[in-house]
DRENTORKOL-3810 file (N, C-alpha, C; in nm, 4 decimals):
REM DRENTORKOL-3810
@n.u->-5.0246; n.v->-8.4600; n.w->-13.5907; ca.u->-4.9860; ca.v->-8.3642; ca.w->-13.4847; c.u->-4.8355; c.v->-8.3762; c.w->-13.4225
@n.u->-4.7849; n.v->-8.2826; n.w->-13.3539; ca.u->-4.7086; ca.v->-8.2252; ca.w->-13.3635; c.u->-4.6403; c.v->-8.2464; c.w->-13.2309
@n.u->-4.5145; n.v->-8.2966; n.w->-13.1778; ca.u->-4.4771; ca.v->-8.3315; ca.w->-13.0359; c.u->-4.3541; c.v->-8.2511; c.w->-13.0046
@n.u->-4.3038; n.v->-8.2288; n.w->-12.9028; ca.u->-4.2064; ca.v->-8.2227; ca.w->-12.8091; c.u->-4.1579; c.v->-8.2977; c.w->-12.7290
@n.u->-4.0398; n.v->-8.3486; n.w->-12.7314; ca.u->-3.9802; ca.v->-8.4607; ca.w->-12.6649; c.u->-3.8994; c.v->-8.4032; c.w->-12.5570
@n.u->-3.8771; n.v->-8.4402; n.w->-12.4792; ca.u->-3.7955; ca.v->-8.4032; ca.w->-12.3693; c.u->-3.7004; c.v->-8.4862; c.w->-12.3107
@n.u->-3.6107; n.v->-8.5495; n.w->-12.3622; ca.u->-3.4906; ca.v->-8.6881; ca.w->-12.2899; c.u->-3.4313; c.v->-8.6557; c.w->-12.1969
@n.u->-3.3947; n.v->-8.7353; n.w->-12.0935; ca.u->-3.3084; ca.v->-8.7445; ca.w->-12.0033; c.u->-3.2208; c.v->-8.8997; c.w->-12.0232
@n.u->-3.0952; n.v->-8.8377; n.w->-12.0358; ca.u->-3.0348; ca.v->-9.0238; ca.w->-12.0201; c.u->-2.9434; c.v->-8.9854; c.w->-11.9183
@n.u->-2.9239; n.v->-9.0414; n.w->-11.8811; ca.u->-2.7813; ca.v->-9.0376; ca.w->-11.7609; c.u->-2.7415; c.v->-9.1842; c.w->-11.7411
@n.u->-2.6248; n.v->-9.1871; n.w->-11.6705; ca.u->-2.5463; ca.v->-9.3653; ca.w->-11.6599; c.u->-2.6208; c.v->-9.4457; c.w->-11.5689
@n.u->-2.6397; n.v->-9.5568; n.w->-11.5831; ca.u->-2.7185; ca.v->-9.6654; ca.w->-11.4911; c.u->-2.6357; c.v->-9.6157; c.w->-11.3573
@n.u->-2.7189; n.v->-9.6264; n.w->-11.2512; ca.u->-2.6517; ca.v->-9.6451; ca.w->-11.0787; c.u->-2.5589; c.v->-9.6844; c.w->-11.0622
@n.u->-2.5641; n.v->-9.8299; n.w->-11.1279; ca.u->-2.4491; ca.v->-9.9318; ca.w->-11.0672; c.u->-2.3000; c.v->-9.8979; c.w->-11.1127
@n.u->-2.2763; n.v->-9.8116; n.w->-11.2485; ca.u->-2.1532; ca.v->-9.7808; ca.w->-11.2873; c.u->-2.1293; c.v->-9.6260; c.w->-11.1962
@n.u->-2.0041; n.v->-9.6512; n.w->-11.2435; ca.u->-1.9082; ca.v->-9.5145; ca.w->-11.1951; c.u->-1.9306; c.v->-9.4232; c.w->-11.3213
@n.u->-1.9523; n.v->-9.2995; n.w->-11.2541; ca.u->-1.9809; ca.v->-9.1595; ca.w->-11.2925; c.u->-1.8326; c.v->-9.0809; c.w->-11.3213
@n.u->-1.7849; n.v->-9.0883; n.w->-11.3620; ca.u->-1.6193; ca.v->-9.0107; ca.w->-11.3681; c.u->-1.6725; c.v->-8.8580; c.w->-11.3642
@n.u->-1.7623; n.v->-8.8473; n.w->-11.4336; ca.u->-1.7487; ca.v->-8.6590; ca.w->-11.4557; c.u->-1.8056; c.v->-8.6233; c.w->-11.3284
@n.u->-1.9892; n.v->-8.7352; n.w->-11.2757; ca.u->-1.9243; ca.v->-8.6659; ca.w->-11.1198; c.u->-1.8828; c.v->-8.7209; c.w->-11.0423
@n.u->-1.8017; n.v->-8.7977; n.w->-11.0388; ca.u->-1.7873; ca.v->-8.7589; ca.w->-10.9441; c.u->-1.6207; c.v->-8.6508; c.w->-10.9202
@n.u->-1.5531; n.v->-8.6129; n.w->-11.0382; ca.u->-1.4841; ca.v->-8.4740; ca.w->-11.0233; c.u->-1.6135; c.v->-8.4479; c.w->-10.9956
@n.u->-1.7353; n.v->-8.3557; n.w->-11.0127; ca.u->-1.7828; ca.v->-8.2480; ca.w->-10.9773; c.u->-1.8089; c.v->-8.2452; c.w->-10.8510
@n.u->-1.8366; n.v->-8.3830; n.w->-10.7976; ca.u->-1.8582; ca.v->-8.3485; ca.w->-10.6400; c.u->-1.7226; c.v->-8.3680; c.w->-10.5999
@n.u->-1.6219; n.v->-8.4031; n.w->-10.6089; ca.u->-1.5136; ca.v->-8.3072; ca.w->-10.5345; c.u->-1.5145; c.v->-8.1568; c.w->-10.5542
@n.u->-1.4957; n.v->-8.1276; n.w->-10.7041; ca.u->-1.5043; ca.v->-7.9957; ca.w->-10.6588; c.u->-1.6069; c.v->-7.9348; c.w->-10.6183
@n.u->-1.7444; n.v->-7.9504; n.w->-10.5615; ca.u->-1.8141; ca.v->-7.8689; ca.w->-10.4480; c.u->-1.7119; c.v->-7.8455; c.w->-10.3314
@n.u->-1.7024; n.v->-7.9566; n.w->-10.2831; ca.u->-1.5935; ca.v->-7.9358; ca.w->-10.1607; c.u->-1.4978; c.v->-7.8212; c.w->-10.1527
@n.u->-1.4387; n.v->-7.8338; n.w->-10.2786; ca.u->-1.3584; ca.v->-7.7044; ca.w->-10.2944; c.u->-1.4142; c.v->-7.5958; c.w->-10.3093
@n.u->-1.5228; n.v->-7.6085; n.w->-10.3233; ca.u->-1.5792; ca.v->-7.4461; ca.w->-10.3399; c.u->-1.6644; c.v->-7.4287; c.w->-10.2100
@n.u->-1.5906; n.v->-7.4965; n.w->-10.1221; ca.u->-1.6776; ca.v->-7.4967; ca.w->-10.0129; c.u->-1.8520; c.v->-7.5223; c.w->-9.9962
@n.u->-1.8573; n.v->-7.6005; n.w->-10.0886; ca.u->-2.0344; ca.v->-7.6529; ca.w->-10.1133; c.u->-2.0458; c.v->-7.8525; c.w->-10.0698
@n.u->-1.9857; n.v->-7.8682; n.w->-9.9103; ca.u->-1.9598; ca.v->-8.0148; ca.w->-9.9300; c.u->-2.1032; c.v->-8.0378; c.w->-9.8786
@n.u->-2.1878; n.v->-8.0010; n.w->-9.8958; ca.u->-2.3302; ca.v->-8.0567; ca.w->-9.8449; c.u->-2.3340; c.v->-8.0888; c.w->-9.9858
@n.u->-2.3204; n.v->-8.1126; n.w->-10.0694; ca.u->-2.3436; ca.v->-8.1155; ca.w->-10.2372; c.u->-2.2292; c.v->-8.2784; c.w->-10.2530
@n.u->-2.3147; n.v->-8.4353; n.w->-10.2972; ca.u->-2.2529; ca.v->-8.4991; ca.w->-10.2839; c.u->-2.3310; c.v->-8.6029; c.w->-10.4023
@n.u->-2.2866; n.v->-8.6932; n.w->-10.4425; ca.u->-2.3310; ca.v->-8.7898; ca.w->-10.5328; c.u->-2.3785; c.v->-8.7096; c.w->-10.6615
@n.u->-2.3222; n.v->-8.6059; n.w->-10.7149; ca.u->-2.3630; ca.v->-8.5748; ca.w->-10.8016; c.u->-2.3440; c.v->-8.7013; c.w->-11.0056
@n.u->-2.4500; n.v->-8.6658; n.w->-11.0049; ca.u->-2.4485; ca.v->-8.7315; ca.w->-11.2036; c.u->-2.4388; c.v->-8.6679; c.w->-11.2924
@n.u->-2.3947; n.v->-8.6490; n.w->-11.3956; ca.u->-2.3763; ca.v->-8.6091; ca.w->-11.4771; c.u->-2.4664; c.v->-8.6798; c.w->-11.5992
@n.u->-2.5334; n.v->-8.6128; n.w->-11.7097; ca.u->-2.5920; ca.v->-8.6755; ca.w->-11.7808; c.u->-2.6118; c.v->-8.6043; c.w->-11.9038
@n.u->-2.7282; n.v->-8.6152; n.w->-12.0091; ca.u->-2.7547; ca.v->-8.5630; ca.w->-12.1364; c.u->-2.8969; c.v->-8.5333; c.w->-12.1389
@n.u->-2.9448; n.v->-8.4124; n.w->-12.1802; ca.u->-3.0883; ca.v->-8.3541; ca.w->-12.1664; c.u->-3.0750; c.v->-8.3370; c.w->-12.3247
@n.u->-3.2100; n.v->-8.3919; n.w->-12.3879; ca.u->-3.1906; ca.v->-8.3789; ca.w->-12.5214; c.u->-3.3449; c.v->-8.3566; c.w->-12.5984
@n.u->-3.3882; n.v->-8.2482; n.w->-12.6642; ca.u->-3.4815; ca.v->-8.2281; ca.w->-12.7165; c.u->-3.5216; c.v->-8.2502; c.w->-12.8446
@n.u->-3.6667; n.v->-8.2755; n.w->-12.9313; ca.u->-3.6652; ca.v->-8.3216; ca.w->-13.0336; c.u->-3.8395; c.v->-8.2690; c.w->-13.0580
@n.u->-3.8494; n.v->-8.2461; n.w->-13.1710; ca.u->-3.9791; ca.v->-8.2101; ca.w->-13.2595; c.u->-4.0133; c.v->-8.3596; c.w->-13.3359
@n.u->-4.1557; n.v->-8.4204; n.w->-13.3318; ca.u->-4.1537; ca.v->-8.4866; ca.w->-13.4087; c.u->-4.2950; c.v->-8.4902; c.w->-13.4588
@n.u->-4.3170; n.v->-8.5296; n.w->-13.5706; ca.u->-4.4757; ca.v->-8.5306; ca.w->-13.6078; c.u->-4.5042; c.v->-8.6695; c.w->-13.6540
@n.u->-4.6099; n.v->-8.6837; n.w->-13.5716; ca.u->-4.6808; ca.v->-8.8268; ca.w->-13.5871; c.u->-4.8367; c.v->-8.8124; c.w->-13.5405
@n.u->-4.8879; n.v->-8.9140; n.w->-13.5876; ca.u->-5.0737; ca.v->-8.9342; ca.w->-13.6556; c.u->-5.1051; c.v->-8.9060; c.w->-13.5044
@n.u->-5.0624; n.v->-8.9923; n.w->-13.3668; ca.u->-5.0696; ca.v->-9.0044; ca.w->-13.2549; c.u->-4.9684; c.v->-9.0076; c.w->-13.1126
@n.u->-4.9985; n.v->-8.9894; n.w->-12.9701; ca.u->-4.9265; ca.v->-8.9754; ca.w->-12.8719; c.u->-4.8624; c.v->-9.0884; c.w->-12.8954
@n.u->-4.9281; n.v->-9.2137; n.w->-12.8557; ca.u->-4.9110; ca.v->-9.3375; ca.w->-12.9111; c.u->-4.7576; c.v->-9.3754; c.w->-12.9905
@n.u->-4.7913; n.v->-9.3169; n.w->-13.1513; ca.u->-4.7381; ca.v->-9.2962; ca.w->-13.2081; c.u->-4.5902; c.v->-9.2492; c.w->-13.2293
@n.u->-4.5561; n.v->-9.1287; n.w->-13.1380; ca.u->-4.4854; ca.v->-9.0571; ca.w->-13.1321; c.u->-4.3841; c.v->-9.1208; c.w->-13.0233
@n.u->-4.4745; n.v->-9.1954; n.w->-12.8915; ca.u->-4.3699; ca.v->-9.2601; ca.w->-12.8384; c.u->-4.2835; c.v->-9.3683; c.w->-12.8358
@n.u->-4.3500; n.v->-9.4255; n.w->-12.9548; ca.u->-4.2871; ca.v->-9.5528; ca.w->-13.0233; c.u->-4.1754; c.v->-9.4941; c.w->-13.0969
@n.u->-4.1548; n.v->-9.4017; n.w->-13.1502; ca.u->-4.0583; ca.v->-9.3543; ca.w->-13.2659; c.u->-3.9286; c.v->-9.2690; c.w->-13.1423
@n.u->-4.0186; n.v->-9.2438; n.w->-13.0559; ca.u->-3.9315; ca.v->-9.1511; ca.w->-12.9674; c.u->-3.8565; c.v->-9.2606; c.w->-12.8967
@n.u->-3.9182; n.v->-9.3489; n.w->-12.8465; ca.u->-3.8371; ca.v->-9.5190; ca.w->-12.7737; c.u->-3.7174; c.v->-9.5118; c.w->-12.8598
@n.u->-3.7778; n.v->-9.5699; n.w->-12.9834; ca.u->-3.6389; ca.v->-9.6198; ca.w->-13.0670; c.u->-3.5946; c.v->-9.5528; c.w->-13.1466
@n.u->-3.5653; n.v->-9.3843; n.w->-13.0847; ca.u->-3.4236; ca.v->-9.3297; ca.w->-13.1172; c.u->-3.3819; c.v->-9.3281; c.w->-12.9900
@n.u->-3.4551; n.v->-9.3589; n.w->-12.9421; ca.u->-3.3433; ca.v->-9.3627; ca.w->-12.7528; c.u->-3.2644; c.v->-9.4931; c.w->-12.7723
@n.u->-3.3063; n.v->-9.5950; n.w->-12.8064; ca.u->-3.2655; ca.v->-9.7068; ca.w->-12.8014; c.u->-3.1483; c.v->-9.7451; c.w->-12.8913
@n.u->-3.2027; n.v->-9.6939; n.w->-13.0422; ca.u->-3.0771; ca.v->-9.7068; ca.w->-13.1720; c.u->-2.9550; c.v->-9.6171; c.w->-13.1414
@n.u->-3.0151; n.v->-9.5012; n.w->-13.0993; ca.u->-2.8900; ca.v->-9.3809; ca.w->-13.1052; c.u->-2.8916; c.v->-9.2646; c.w->-12.9987
@n.u->-2.9682; n.v->-9.2093; n.w->-12.9506; ca.u->-2.9512; ca.v->-9.1018; ca.w->-12.8196; c.u->-2.8913; c.v->-9.1768; c.w->-12.6968
@n.u->-2.9104; n.v->-9.3288; n.w->-12.6518; ca.u->-2.8666; ca.v->-9.3965; ca.w->-12.5298; c.u->-2.8047; c.v->-9.4889; c.w->-12.5243
@n.u->-2.6827; n.v->-9.5198; n.w->-12.4904; ca.u->-2.6270; ca.v->-9.6552; ca.w->-12.4993; c.u->-2.6700; c.v->-9.7224; c.w->-12.3776
@n.u->-2.7190; n.v->-9.8591; n.w->-12.4192; ca.u->-2.8486; ca.v->-9.9311; ca.w->-12.3059; c.u->-2.7133; c.v->-9.9993; c.w->-12.2298
@n.u->-2.6429; n.v->-9.9929; n.w->-12.2826; ca.u->-2.5429; ca.v->-10.1060; ca.w->-12.1578; c.u->-2.4802; c.v->-10.0097; c.w->-12.0385
@n.u->-2.4793; n.v->-9.8507; n.w->-12.0886; ca.u->-2.4085; ca.v->-9.8015; ca.w->-11.9615; c.u->-2.5016; c.v->-9.7102; c.w->-11.9722
@n.u->-2.6731; n.v->-9.6549; n.w->-12.0047; ca.u->-2.7286; ca.v->-9.5535; ca.w->-11.9556; c.u->-2.8556; c.v->-9.5762; c.w->-11.9829
@n.u->-2.9257; n.v->-9.5401; n.w->-11.8693; ca.u->-3.0908; ca.v->-9.5338; ca.w->-11.8969; c.u->-3.1591; c.v->-9.4358; c.w->-11.9695
@n.u->-3.2505; n.v->-9.3962; n.w->-12.0458; ca.u->-3.3313; ca.v->-9.3230; ca.w->-12.0697; c.u->-3.4573; c.v->-9.2914; c.w->-12.0091
@n.u->-3.4942; n.v->-9.1808; n.w->-12.0046; ca.u->-3.6957; ca.v->-9.1351; ca.w->-11.9744; c.u->-3.7382; c.v->-9.0215; c.w->-12.0780
@n.u->-3.8304; n.v->-9.0178; n.w->-12.1023; ca.u->-3.8701; ca.v->-8.9058; ca.w->-12.1788; c.u->-4.0104; c.v->-8.8924; c.w->-12.1579
@n.u->-3.9935; n.v->-8.7321; n.w->-12.1850; ca.u->-4.1841; ca.v->-8.7176; ca.w->-12.2130; c.u->-4.1970; c.v->-8.6123; c.w->-12.2976
@n.u->-4.3299; n.v->-8.6583; n.w->-12.3642; ca.u->-4.3997; ca.v->-8.5839; ca.w->-12.4861; c.u->-4.4652; c.v->-8.4915; c.w->-12.4263
@n.u->-4.5021; n.v->-8.3593; n.w->-12.4936; ca.u->-4.5344; ca.v->-8.2578; ca.w->-12.4654; c.u->-4.6039; c.v->-8.2163; c.w->-12.6089
@n.u->-4.7263; n.v->-8.1696; n.w->-12.6467; ca.u->-4.8236; ca.v->-8.1958; ca.w->-12.7888; c.u->-4.8354; c.v->-8.0223; c.w->-12.7956
@n.u->-4.7399; n.v->-8.0345; n.w->-12.9325; ca.u->-4.7376; ca.v->-7.8789; ca.w->-12.9399; c.u->-4.8904; c.v->-7.8071; c.w->-13.0014
END
């Protein structure tokens, strides 16, 4: 079976997000002071061939832990969609 994974990697809420802070400041300069607390992260899509949804979930989780997310500074969540 073939699956597509939609992965979101974001900075931990307890940590400062310098990019998000810069964008938040720019919103005020653009006349959009209502927008605040911007957080900047990554969105990753990948395709995976696996025998089952459970096997695909385990492989995507492993890829996130080993390569795609720095668990000291980021958290991740993903959704699997069967193709």
